[in-house]
MIDOSE-1310 file (N, C-alpha, C; in nm, 2 decimals, decimal comma, always signed):
residues 96
mnie	-1,06/+0,71/+1,41/-1,03/+0,77/+1,26/-1,07/+0,67/+1,16; -1,10/+0,76/+1,04/-1,19/+0,69/+0,95/-1,09/+0,73/+0,81; -1,13/+0,66/+0,70/-1,09/+0,63/+0,59/-1,03/+0,73/+0,51; -1,12/+0,86/+0,51/-1,10/+0,97/+0,47/-0,92/+1,03/+0,56
einr	-0,95/+1,02/+0,69/-0,81/+1,06/+0,76/-0,69/+0,96/+0,71; -0,74/+0,81/+0,70/-0,63/+0,72/+0,67/-0,56/+0,74/+0,54; -0,62/+0,83/+0,46/-0,62/+0,82/+0,34/-0,51/+0,95/+0,34; -0,55/+1,07/+0,36/-0,48/+1,19/+0,39/-0,32/+1,19/+0,45
iank	-0,33/+1,08/+0,50/-0,19/+1,05/+0,60/-0,09/+0,99/+0,48; -0,16/+0,90/+0,42/-0,07/+0,78/+0,37/-0,05/+0,89/+0,22; -0,13/+0,99/+0,19/-0,09/+1,01/+0,05/+0,04/+1,14/+0,06; +0,04/+1,17/+0,17/+0,20/+1,25/+0,18/+0,34/+1,15/+0,15
fniv	+0,29/+1,04/+0,14/+0,43/+0,98/+0,09/+0,47/+0,97/-0,03; +0,58/+0,88/-0,01/+0,60/+0,83/-0,14/+0,55/+0,65/-0,20; +0,44/+0,68/-0,35/+0,37/+0,61/-0,36/+0,43/+0,52/-0,46; +0,43/+0,37/-0,47/+0,53/+0,30/-0,58/+0,42/+0,20/-0,64
pygr	+0,37/+0,20/-0,77/+0,25/+0,11/-0,81/+0,29/-0,06/-0,82; +0,22/-0,13/-0,80/+0,23/-0,26/-0,79/+0,07/-0,35/-0,87; +0,12/-0,48/-0,87/-0,01/-0,52/-0,97/-0,06/-0,50/-1,08; -0,19/-0,54/-1,12/-0,22/-0,45/-1,23/-0,29/-0,32/-1,26
gnng	-0,27/-0,27/-1,37/-0,28/-0,14/-1,43/-0,20/-0,03/-1,32; -0,23/+0,07/-1,34/-0,17/+0,20/-1,25/-0,28/+0,22/-1,12; -0,34/+0,12/-1,11/-0,46/+0,20/-0,97/-0,38/+0,12/-0,88; -0,32/+0,03/-0,87/-0,24/-0,07/-0,73/-0,14/+0,06/-0,72
rmvq	-0,11/+0,12/-0,59/-0,03/+0,17/-0,52/+0,01/+0,11/-0,39; +0,17/+0,11/-0,34/+0,21/+0,07/-0,21/+0,24/+0,16/-0,15; +0,20/+0,21/-0,04/+0,32/+0,34/+0,05/+0,38/+0,31/+0,14; +0,49/+0,35/+0,15/+0,59/+0,28/+0,30/+0,61/+0,38/+0,32
indl	+0,61/+0,37/+0,50/+0,58/+0,46/+0,60/+0,69/+0,41/+0,68; +0,83/+0,42/+0,67/+0,89/+0,32/+0,81/+0,89/+0,18/+0,77; +0,85/+0,11/+0,88/+0,81/-0,05/+0,82/+0,67/-0,05/+0,86; +0,58/+0,03/+0,78/+0,50/+0,01/+0,77/+0,44/-0,01/+0,58
dlyf	+0,40/-0,10/+0,52/+0,39/-0,08/+0,40/+0,20/-0,10/+0,39; +0,15/-0,01/+0,32/-0,01/+0,03/+0,30/-0,07/+0,03/+0,17; -0,07/-0,10/+0,16/-0,15/-0,11/-0,02/-0,27/-0,07/-0,05; -0,29/+0,04/-0,14/-0,39/+0,11/-0,23/-0,45/+0,03/-0,35
synt	-0,56/+0,01/-0,37/-0,64/+0,01/-0,50/-0,73/+0,14/-0,52; -0,72/+0,15/-0,61/-0,71/+0,30/-0,68/-0,72/+0,42/-0,56; -0,78/+0,47/-0,45/-0,75/+0,53/-0,39/-0,80/+0,50/-0,22; -0,82/+0,33/-0,23/-0,90/+0,29/-0,10/-0,74/+0,21/-0,01
ivaf	-0,73/+0,19/+0,11/-0,64/+0,09/+0,14/-0,70/-0,04/+0,16; -0,60/-0,12/+0,14/-0,71/-0,27/+0,07/-0,62/-0,37/+0,18; -0,49/-0,34/+0,23/-0,41/-0,44/+0,27/-0,31/-0,32/+0,31; -0,26/-0,40/+0,47/-0,15/-0,34/+0,51/-0,06/-0,44/+0,57
rapg	+0,10/-0,43/+0,53/+0,19/-0,53/+0,63/+0,28/-0,40/+0,76; +0,25/-0,50/+0,88/+0,40/-0,43/+0,95/+0,39/-0,49/+1,06; +0,53/-0,53/+1,13/+0,56/-0,57/+1,25/+0,47/-0,59/+1,34; +0,42/-0,74/+1,36/+0,37/-0,77/+1,47/+0,23/-0,79/+1,45
yglk	+0,16/-0,73/+1,27/+0,07/-0,77/+1,23/+0,11/-0,87/+1,14; +0,18/-0,84/+1,08/+0,22/-0,95/+0,92/+0,16/-0,84/+0,83; +0,09/-0,96/+0,72/+0,03/-0,92/+0,62/-0,17/-0,90/+0,66; -0,19/-0,78/+0,64/-0,34/-0,78/+0,65/-0,43/-0,78/+0,52
vskn	-0,54/-0,83/+0,49/-0,57/-0,81/+0,31/-0,74/-0,83/+0,39; -0,79/-0,70/+0,31/-0,96/-0,72/+0,36/-1,01/-0,80/+0,23; -1,12/-0,85/+0,23/-1,19/-0,93/+0,16/-1,22/-0,82/+0,06; -1,26/-0,84/-0,06/-1,29/-0,74/-0,14/-1,41/-0,75/-0,21
iwsn	-1,47/-0,60/-0,12/-1,61/-0,54/-0,17/-1,61/-0,45/-0,24; -1,53/-0,45/-0,34/-1,56/-0,33/-0,45/-1,56/-0,41/-0,61; -1,41/-0,40/-0,64/-1,45/-0,44/-0,83/-1,39/-0,57/-0,84; -1,37/-0,62/-0,99/-1,30/-0,75/-1,00/-1,13/-0,67/-1,01
ttgg	-1,14/-0,54/-1,07/-1,02/-0,50/-1,07/-0,92/-0,48/-0,93; -1,01/-0,46/-0,80/-0,93/-0,44/-0,66/-0,94/-0,60/-0,65; -1,00/-0,64/-0,70/-0,98/-0,83/-0,64/-0,82/-0,87/-0,76; -0,82/-0,83/-0,85/-0,66/-0,83/-0,90/-0,56/-0,80/-0,82
hlns	-0,60/-0,69/-0,76/-0,50/-0,62/-0,65/-0,49/-0,69/-0,54; -0,60/-0,71/-0,54/-0,58/-0,81/-0,39/-0,46/-0,94/-0,35; -0,51/-1,00/-0,55/-0,43/-1,14/-0,57/-0,34/-1,11/-0,55; -0,24/-0,99/-0,60/-0,13/-0,96/-0,64/-0,04/-0,94/-0,47
idgg	-0,16/-0,88/-0,40/-0,06/-0,84/-0,26/-0,02/-1,00/-0,20; -0,13/-1,07/-0,20/-0,14/-1,19/-0,12/-0,12/-1,33/-0,20; -0,10/-1,33/-0,29/-0,10/-1,45/-0,40/-0,23/-1,50/-0,42; -0,37/-1,46/-0,40/-0,44/-1,51/-0,43/-0,49/-1,63/-0,27
dkgg	-0,46/-1,59/-0,20/-0,52/-1,70/-0,08/-0,59/-1,62/+0,02; -0,74/-1,64/-0,06/-0,85/-1,56/+0,01/-0,87/-1,61/+0,07; -0,85/-1,76/+0,17/-0,88/-1,80/+0,33/-0,79/-1,70/+0,41; -0,73/-1,60/+0,39/-0,66/-1,51/+0,50/-0,72/-1,40/+0,47
rlen	-0,78/-1,35/+0,42/-0,86/-1,24/+0,40/-0,94/-1,21/+0,52; -0,96/-1,06/+0,54/-1,06/-1,00/+0,64/-1,18/-0,96/+0,65; -1,29/-1,01/+0,71/-1,40/-0,89/+0,69/-1,37/-0,74/+0,69; -1,41/-0,65/+0,58/-1,37/-0,50/+0,57/-1,41/-0,43/+0,68
eqfm	-1,47/-0,45/+0,79/-1,51/-0,40/+0,90/-1,39/-0,44/+0,96; -1,36/-0,59/+1,03/-1,20/-0,61/+1,07/-1,07/-0,53/+1,05; -1,09/-0,56/+0,91/-0,92/-0,49/+0,87/-0,95/-0,37/+0,90; -1,07/-0,26/+0,87/-1,07/-0,15/+0,90/-1,06/-0,09/+1,04
iela	-1,08/-0,21/+1,11/-1,05/-0,17/+1,29/-0,88/-0,16/+1,33; -0,81/-0,31/+1,28/-0,70/-0,30/+1,29/-0,59/-0,23/+1,22; -0,64/-0,15/+1,11/-0,59/-0,09/+1,06/-0,58/+0,09/+1,12; -0,70/+0,10/+1,15/-0,73/+0,24/+1,30/-0,62/+0,19/+1,38
rlie	-0,62/+0,08/+1,45/-0,54/+0,04/+1,53/-0,37/+0,06/+1,55; -0,35/+0,02/+1,40/-0,21/+0,04/+1,38/-0,17/+0,16/+1,34; -0,27/+0,27/+1,29/-0,23/+0,40/+1,26/-0,20/+0,48/+1,39; -0,28/+0,45/+1,47/-0,27/+0,55/+1,58/-0,14/+0,47/+1,68
ekgl	-0,11/+0,32/+1,69/+0,06/+0,30/+1,76/+0,12/+0,38/+1,66; +0,10/+0,38/+1,57/+0,21/+0,47/+1,47/+0,24/+0,58/+1,51; +0,13/+0,66/+1,55/+0,12/+0,77/+1,55/+0,11/+0,90/+1,46; +0,06/+0,83/+1,35/-0,01/+0,87/+1,21/-0,08/+0,99/+1,22
């Protein structure tokens, strides 16, 4: 599953703003929270996974969104490739 497929699924649900500006959004799907910066999933929270946050490979604005999500705890962030692997596994487990 690639990021375009994941974003297509998430965009079917209610989107709630968070963080700086209007470009940080969180989608709740049952017990799964998907955090977006612009149109990209940058973090998620789910039972059995806890909070998973990608390292910032994008912009200063996305960095601000990530800090809003994890309180600026950069030590717990995953390399983006590992983050995407875990996100794809979670999406598949949830049957989305």
